[in-house]
N, C-alpha and C positions, 0 to 999 in steps of 0.2 A: 130888609131886603123882602122876607116871606109876603109883608102883605102886597108892594108892589108884584108881586108874582102871578098873581090872583088874578086881573084881566090881561089878554094881549096888549088893549091900547092903551096901557099903563105902562107899557116899556119903558119908552121915556123917562119916566119917573124913576123905574128900576135903575135903568143908566147912568142916572145921576147920583142913587145911593152907591153902584157898584165903583163908580167911579172914586165917591169918598174911602171907601173899604179898601181898594187898589192902593191909594195914594198913603191912608193909614198903614198898611202894609208895605210898602215902599221907606217911608220914613221913619214906620218904628222897627225897622230889623235895621237901621245902619244906615239903608243907601239914599244916597241923594241924586235925582235923574236928572239929566241932560239930554236937554235936544235940538240939533242943528236941523234946521230945515231948511231947503233948496224953493219950497213952494210949500204957500198953507193951504191946508184943509180950510175948502170954504163953507164955513156955515150954510145949513140947507142941501147939502149936494150928496150925491149917494157916489161912492167910489168902493174901489177892489183893496182892501187892505193886506198886504201880503208882507212876511218878514221872515227871518230864519227864526229856528225853535230848538233852544239848547238848554232852559231855565226854566225852571219852576214861577221867575218873575217875569217872564216875556208877557204874561194875560196882565199883571199889573202895568205894566210899561206900556202896554200898548191904549190900557185904559187912558195913562194918564197923556199919552201921546195925542188921540182925541179926543175933543168934545163933541164931535159930533157922535149921535148913537150908533153905533154900530153892533152888528150881529154875529158872533164868533160859528165856522163849522167846523164840527170838530166830530170824532171817533167815538161812534154809541156807546164803547167799551164804558167808556167814562162815568155816564150814567149810572152804573153799578155804586159807585164809592159815595160812603155816607154823609148825609149832607150836601157836601158840595155836588153830589150826583143830583138832589133833587131842582138846585138852581141851575144845574147843567142842563139837563132834558127841557126843565119850564121855560127857559131862556134863550138855548142856542138849537144852531140845525143840527141835527146829528145823521151821521151817514154809516153807513155799515158798506164798504168797500168791497165784501164781497158778494153783493148784492146788487146787479143792473135794475134791479127795483127800485131799491131805497137811493141809489146814484140818481135816477131821473127825477124820485121822489123829490131829490135838494135843489133839484135847478127849478123845479116849481116853485118850492116854499122860498127860494131868493129871488126867485121875481117877486111876490105876491108881497114882501119885505120890502125890495125896493121900492116898489108902487107906493108903498107907505111911509115912504121920503128916507130909510133906512139902510145904512152902507152894510157892507159885507168882511167881516176878515176873516182870512184862510191863512195857515202855516202851511206853503205850497211842499217842505219836503215831507208831510203825511204822516210827522212822528219825529220823534227824539232817535238820532242814530245809537244804537250800543256801541259802536266802538267811538269812542271820548276823541282819538286822533283826527276824527274827521272835521274839517271847517264846517263843510256846508253839503250837506246829503242830495242827491238828485230830485229836483221836484217833480212831483205832479202834475196832472194839464187840468184840472178841474178850475183852480183859479183863472185859470188863462183862458179856458173853454167859455166862465159864467161871464166872467168881462166882456167877451168879444158877443156873445151872444145878447147880450143885455146893453152892449155899447156903454160903460161906465169907464171912466179912466182908472188905471193902476197905480198905485202906491206904496212905491218897492220901499219899504226901510230896514236896515242891516242894525240890529239891535248886537253894534259893537262887542261889547263886554260882559253881557250877562253871563255868558257859562262862566266865564275866568272868577267872576264873585260871588255866584248861586248856580253851580251847577249842580246835577241831577245823582253826582257820587256823594254819599256820606263824609263826614268831616274834611270835606273841601270849600270853598270858599273864602269869603271877608267881606266887610262893610267896604263902604266906597262911594265914588260917583258912578252908576248907571247911564253908558252915553249910548242913545238912540241918532240916527243918521236918516234923516227922510230925503230921498232921492228926488229928481224932478220927476212930476208925475208924468205917466204912459198914456197916450190918448188909443183911445179903439175904435173910435169913430170909421167906420166904411174898413174895417179890418175884417175878414173871415174867416172861419173856423180852420182853413189849411194855414193862418198866418201863426196859431197857437205854439207853435214849434219855434218859431225864430224869435216871438214874443216873450216865448219861457226861458231859451237862451240869452237874451239881452239883460231882462230881470235879473235871471239867476249870477251873471257877472255882476251887474249893477249892485247887488246885495254884495256878495262876495270879496268886491272891491274896499270894503269897507270894516273888513272884520278884522279883530285882533286877539289870534288865540295863540 
C-alpha cells in the first residue's frame, strides 16, 4: 500500500490493494458482506457515492461495494491518526469544514479527480452522531452541490446493519452478515444548485428507508 501511494497516477493500483485490505478486514473479523443493487455501477463511469455512516466497517464495505476507483472526501482531523493518517492524507480529499477556503479547494480537487475518471465518495452526515439513538443524522450540502456542479449521477447506498454489528461503542457488536442496498441512481443532469435541497431530501429518505437499527 505504501509503494502505491508514492505517485498520484498509481492511485488505481492503490485502490485495488485497498479493496483487498478492506475485504481481508471484513472476512477476517467474521463479517460476510451481502449487497443488493437496483442498478449496477458501470466500469469507467464517474459517480458520487453516498451512504450513511455509523460504523468503522463503512469504509471497508464501501471498498467492497465499488470496483470502480473512488476517492473519499473526509475531515482533515483524521490525518492526525497514526499510520492510517498517512494513507488518509495521501489518498483522500481532506476538508476543514470551518474554512471556506478549504471547502472551495475541495470542489477544485474533486473536479481534477473526476477528470481522471475517478468517482467521489462522501458520507453526507458529515460525521458519526454522538447520540446512538439517531438512525440517520441530517445531511450536509457538499455531496449534492458537487454532484450537481459536475453533473454526475448520485449513488445512494444504505448500509443496513453496520451499526448493529460494529458500532463505535466499545463492547457492542457481533460477527454476521453486513447488508448493503444500492438504490437506483439519481441523475443530476440539467439540475442547478438551487435544486440541491430537494435532491438532498429525496436521497435522505431513500437511504433511511432501508436502515434497520
